[in-house]
C-alpha positions, 0 to 999 in steps of 0.5 A, a space after each residue: 837820051 839825049 845830052 839836055 836830060 841828064 843835067 836835067 835828071 841829075 839836077 833832080 836828084 841832086 835837089 830831092 837828096 837836098 830836101 831830105 837831107 833838109 827834113 833831117 835836120 828839121 827833125 833835129 831841131 824839133 828834137 832840140 827844140 823840145 828837149 830844152 822847152 821841156 828843160 825850162 818846165 821841169 826847171 822851174 817847178 824846181 825848189 832850187 836848181 844844180 847851179 844853187 848848190 848852197 841854196 837846195 838847204 833853203 826849203 827844207 829849212 823854211 818848212 821846218 822853221 814855217 812849223 813854229 809858232 814863234 820861230 827866232 833865226 840867228 845867223 851871222 852876215 859873214 860871206 855865204 850867209 847873206 845872200 843864202 840868209 836873204 832867199 831864206 828870208 822869201 822863203 819864210 812866212 812873216 811872223 818868223 823874225 830874224 837877229 844878225 850877230 855880226 861879231 860874235 867873237 867879240 860880243 853875242 847881243 842877249 836873244 829876247 825872250 817871247 820865241 818858242 822856237 830857236 834855230 842857228 842858221 849856217 853858224 859858225 862855229 865860233 857863234 855855237 861856241 860863244 852861244 854854248 857859253 854865254 847861256 848854257 845852250 844846247 845846239 842840234 844840227 836839224 836833218 843833215 842841214 845849214 839848220 840847228 836847233 838851239 835848246 836854252 836850258 
């Protein structure tokens, strides 16, 4: 074996080794990209996702509200409620109306007639208390959701 063949053999072995490593890394990249695509497909079909914890309640709340004929949703637009109300409104039918109570500790507006069902969405304790005081309303939470059914006497 002459001296010129030794570097050639080394180069061929080295090239084969790097080719094998390259194939392994290409396979790993294909798996990672495939997992990303699968995750995107799954999350695009979900009602809500893990990083939207409070919004997880909006789809089931909307389904309950949409099952009624003439619903009114009462809420106070404070803190997280504003974003949740906007999110919920996209899931509700057009016939659903909202009544926002901005300062329940000061003033509770009259509840209009003509609604089959009254709901409270993310109500504050003061709003629930004041509605009970003003109207003698019975307030019951629905299925551990931030949704309460308001029943007038």
